[in-house]
C-alpha positions in Angstrom: 6.9 -42.3 51.8 6.9 -38.5 51.8 10.4 -38.3 53.0 11.7 -40.7 50.4 10.2 -38.6 47.5 11.9 -35.3 48.6 15.4 -36.1 47.3 14.0 -37.0 43.8 12.0 -33.8 43.7 15.1 -31.8 44.6 17.1 -33.6 41.9 14.3 -32.8 39.3 14.4 -29.1 40.4 18.1 -28.9 40.1 18.0 -30.4 36.5 15.3 -28.0 35.4 17.2 -25.1 36.9 20.3 -26.1 35.1 18.6 -26.3 31.7 16.7 -23.0 32.1 17.8 -20.4 29.5 17.7 -16.6 30.2 14.5 -14.9 29.1 16.3 -12.8 26.5 17.9 -15.9 24.9 14.4 -17.5 24.6 13.1 -14.4 23.0 15.9 -14.3 20.4 15.5 -18.0 19.7 11.8 -17.5 19.0 12.4 -14.6 16.7 15.2 -16.4 14.8 13.0 -18.1 12.1 11.3 -14.8 11.3 14.7 -13.0 11.2 16.1 -15.6 8.8 13.1 -15.4 6.5 13.1 -11.6 6.4 16.9 -11.5 6.1 16.9 -13.9 3.1 13.8 -12.6 1.2 13.8 -9.0 2.1 17.0 -7.6 3.5 19.4 -9.6 1.2 17.7 -8.5 -2.0 17.8 -4.8 -1.0 21.4 -5.1 -0.2 22.1 -6.6 -3.6 20.2 -3.8 -5.3 22.2 -1.2 -3.3 25.5 -2.9 -4.3 24.6 -3.2 -8.0 23.5 0.5 -8.1 27.3 1.4 -7.7 28.4 -0.9 -10.6 29.4 0.2 -14.1 27.8 -1.2 -17.2 27.6 -1.0 -21.0 25.7 -2.7 -23.8 27.9 -5.9 -23.2 27.5 -6.5 -19.4 27.9 -5.4 -15.8 31.2 -4.6 -14.1 31.6 -4.6 -10.3 32.9 -1.2 -9.3 32.1 1.6 -6.9 30.8 4.5 -8.9 28.4 7.3 -8.1 27.7 7.9 -11.8 24.3 6.2 -11.6 23.1 8.4 -8.8 24.4 11.6 -10.4 22.8 10.7 -13.7 19.5 9.9 -11.9 19.4 13.0 -9.6 20.9 15.4 -12.1 18.4 14.8 -14.9 15.3 17.0 -15.2 13.5 14.0 -16.8 13.9 12.1 -13.7 12.6 14.9 -11.5 9.7 15.4 -13.8 8.9 11.6 -13.7 9.0 11.7 -9.9 6.7 14.6 -9.7 4.3 12.8 -12.1 4.4 9.7 -9.9 3.8 11.8 -6.8 0.8 13.5 -8.6 -0.8 10.0 -9.3 -0.1 8.9 -5.8 -1.6 12.0 -4.0 -4.7 11.9 -6.3 -5.2 8.2 -5.8 -4.6 8.4 -2.1 -7.1 11.3 -1.6 -9.9 9.5 -3.7 -9.3 6.1 -2.1 -9.4 7.7 1.4 -12.7 9.4 0.7 -14.3 6.4 -1.0 -12.8 3.9 1.4 -14.0 5.7 4.5 -17.5 6.2 3.0 -17.8 2.4 2.2 -16.3 1.4 5.6 -18.6 3.8 7.5 -21.7 2.5 5.7 -20.8 -1.1 6.5 -19.9 -0.4 10.1 -22.7 2.0 11.2 -25.6 1.6 8.7 -25.7 -2.2 8.4 -27.0 -3.6 11.6 -26.4 -7.3 11.3 -22.9 -8.9 11.3 -23.9 -11.4 8.6 -25.0 -8.7 6.2 -21.8 -6.7 6.9 -19.7 -9.8 6.1 -21.7 -10.5 3.0 -21.4 -6.9 1.7 -17.7 -6.8 2.5 -17.2 -10.0 0.6 -19.0 -8.4 -2.4 -16.3 -5.7 -2.3 -13.6 -8.3 -2.6 -15.2 -10.1 -5.6 -13.1 -8.0 -8.1 -10.0 -9.4 -6.5 -10.9 -12.9 -7.7 -9.4 -11.7 -11.1 -6.0 -10.3 -11.7 -5.1 -6.5 -11.7 -4.3 -6.7 -15.4 -7.8 -8.0 -16.3 -9.6 -5.4 -14.1 -7.5 -2.7 -15.5 -8.0 -3.6 -19.2 -11.7 -3.9 -18.6 -11.9 -0.1 -18.5 -10.8 0.2 -22.1 -14.1 -0.9 -23.7 -15.9 1.3 -21.1 -13.9 4.5 -21.6 -12.8 4.1 -25.2 -13.9 6.4 -28.1 -16.7 3.9 -29.0 -17.1 2.6 -25.5 -20.1 2.4 -23.2 -19.7 5.8 -21.6 -19.2 7.8 -24.9 -22.0 5.8 -26.6 -24.4 6.6 -23.8 -23.4 10.3 -23.7 -24.0 10.6 -27.5 -27.3 8.8 -27.5 -28.5 11.0 -24.6 -27.5 14.1 -26.5 -25.1 15.3 -23.8 -22.1 15.5 -26.1 -22.1 15.8 -29.8 -18.9 13.7 -30.4 -16.9 11.2 -28.3 -14.8 12.6 -25.4 -11.1 11.8 -26.1 -9.7 12.3 -22.6 -11.7 9.5 -21.0 -9.1 7.0 -22.1 -5.3 7.1 -22.6 -4.9 10.1 -20.3 -4.1 10.9 -16.7 -7.7 10.7 -15.8 -7.8 7.1 -17.0 -4.6 6.3 -15.0 -6.1 7.7 -11.8 -9.4 6.1 -12.3 -7.8 2.7 -12.7 -5.5 3.2 -9.8 -8.5 4.1 -7.6 -10.4 1.1 -8.8 -7.4 -1.3 -8.1 -6.5 0.1 -4.7 -9.7 1.2 -2.9 -10.2 -2.1 -1.1 -6.7 -1.6 0.6 -8.2 1.4 2.1 -11.6 0.0 3.0 -10.3 -3.1 4.9 -8.2 -1.4 7.6 -10.7 1.5 8.1 -13.6 -1.0 8.4 -11.6 -3.0 11.0 -10.9 0.1 13.0 -14.5 1.3 12.8 -15.8 -2.0 14.0 -13.6 -1.7 17.2 -15.1 1.6 18.2 -17.2 1.4 21.4 -20.7 2.3 20.4 -21.3 3.7 23.9 -19.0 6.6 23.0 -21.2 7.6 20.1 -24.4 7.3 22.2 -22.7 9.5 25.0 -21.8 12.1 22.4 -25.4 12.2 21.1 -26.8 12.4 24.7 -24.6 15.4 25.2 -26.4 17.1 22.2 -23.8 16.5 19.5 -25.2 16.3 15.9 -24.3 13.6 13.5 -21.6 15.7 11.9 -20.1 16.6 15.2 -20.1 12.8 16.2 -18.4 12.0 12.9 -15.8 14.8 13.2 -15.0 14.6 16.9 -15.5 11.0 17.8 -15.4 8.6 14.8 -12.7 10.3 12.7 -10.1 10.5 15.5 -10.7 6.9 16.4 -10.5 5.8 12.8 -7.0 7.4 12.3 -5.1 4.1 12.7 -7.1 2.4 10.0 -6.7 5.4 7.7 -2.9 5.5 8.3 -2.6 1.8 7.5 -4.6 2.1 4.4 -2.7 5.1 3.3 0.6 3.2 3.7 -0.8 0.4 1.5 -2.1 2.7 -1.2 1.0 4.9 -1.3 3.5 2.0 -1.6 1.4 0.2 -4.2 0.8 3.3 -6.4 4.5 4.4 -6.2 5.6 1.0 -7.5 2.9 0.6 -10.2 4.0 0.7 -13.8 1.6 -1.5 -15.8 -1.4 0.8 -15.0 0.4 3.9 -16.1 1.7 2.3 -19.2 -1.6 0.9 -20.4 -4.1 3.4 -19.3 -2.1 6.4 -20.4 -1.3 4.9 -23.8 2.4 5.6 -23.3 1.7 9.3 -22.9 2.6 9.4 -19.1 5.5 8.1 -17.2 6.2 6.8 -13.6 9.4 5.9 -11.8 8.5 2.2 -11.9 7.9 2.4 -15.6 11.2 4.2 -16.1 13.0 1.4 -14.2 11.2 -1.2 -16.3 12.4 0.4 -19.5 16.0 0.6 -18.1 15.9 -3.1 -17.3 14.6 -3.9 -20.8 17.7 -2.1 -22.1 19.9 -4.1 -19.7 20.8 -0.9 -17.8 20.5 -2.7 -14.4 22.8 -0.5 -12.3 20.8 2.6 -13.4 17.6 0.8 -12.6 19.0 -0.2 -9.2 20.0 3.4 -8.4 16.4 4.5 -9.3 15.1 1.7 -7.1 17.1 2.9 -4.1 16.0 6.5 -4.7 12.4 5.3 -5.0 12.7 3.2 -1.8 14.0 6.3 0.1 11.2 8.5 -1.1 8.5 5.8 -0.2 10.2 5.4 3.3 10.0 9.2 3.8 6.3 9.2 2.9 5.6 6.2 5.2 7.6 8.0 8.0 5.5 11.2 7.4 2.3 9.1 7.8 3.5 7.4 11.0 4.6 10.8 12.3 1.0 12.0 12.0 -0.6 8.9 13.4 1.3 6.7 16.0 -0.3 3.4 15.0 1.1 1.5 17.9 -0.3 4.0 20.4 -3.7 4.3 18.8 -4.3 0.5 18.3 
C-alpha cells in the first residue's frame, strides 16, 4: 500500500512545482490592487493637474497647450510670495501650538492616568468635537470671540477692559486659534500611541539612576516620542497648508492663504493658474514633509 501511493505523491508534487510562481511575482500580484487604487485616485489626478497647469485660458474656456506662463505669473508676483509667507506663518504657529498642547495632553493620558479604561474614556472625550463638521466647530468661535461675545462680555463685566477687544475676531489671532482647535487631535493621537509603547522599565531605570522628572522627560520620553511627534507634524502641516475656509471666515477676508487664492482663481474659471499654484503648493508641502522625515526617520524609530 505504501509503495502504491508514492507515484501519486510524486505526481502531486510535480504539479505543485509546475504551478508555483516566483516570490517576486507573488509580491507584485498582492500589491496590484493597492497600486491600481492609488494610481486612479491619487497619481492620475495629480498628473491631470500638472498637465492643466501648462494650458492656456481666457474668459471663454481652456486651450490645451504647453505654456510656462502660469508658473511665471505665479512665481513672479510679489502677491503670491506674500501669500505663501502668510500661509507659512499660520502653519508654523499652528504646528508649534498643537505640538505643545498635543504632547501635554498625550503625556497626561499616558503617564498620569493609571487605568486603561479611563485612558480610553478621556481619549474618546477628546474626539467628541469631531462628531460635528469642521465648519460648525469653526463658526462656533464667532459668538465666543465677537464684539458682543462671551469673552468680551466677561472681560467688561469683570472690569478688566473698558471696551470690547476688536482683535479677538476677524484677525490672524482668530485664524490661528481656530486652526489649533481643529487640528490638535491630529497631534494628540500619534503622540499618545507612541507614548503608550514606551517601556515603563526605562523610566524606572532612569529614576533609579537619580534622574529627576525633568531629566526623564528630556532624555528618555522625548527622544522615544519623536516618531509620534513627526507623524502628527506631517498631519498638521499638510492640513493647515491646504486650508482655506478657516482663513476666509475667521479673518473676515482680511488675510489670505494659498488655498484661498486657488479657490478664488477657480471661482473665476482660471483653472490653469489654480493648477500651477496647486503644483507649487504640493512641492512646498513635500519639501516640508521631507524636512520632517530628515529630522526623524519614522521607519527606523518605530
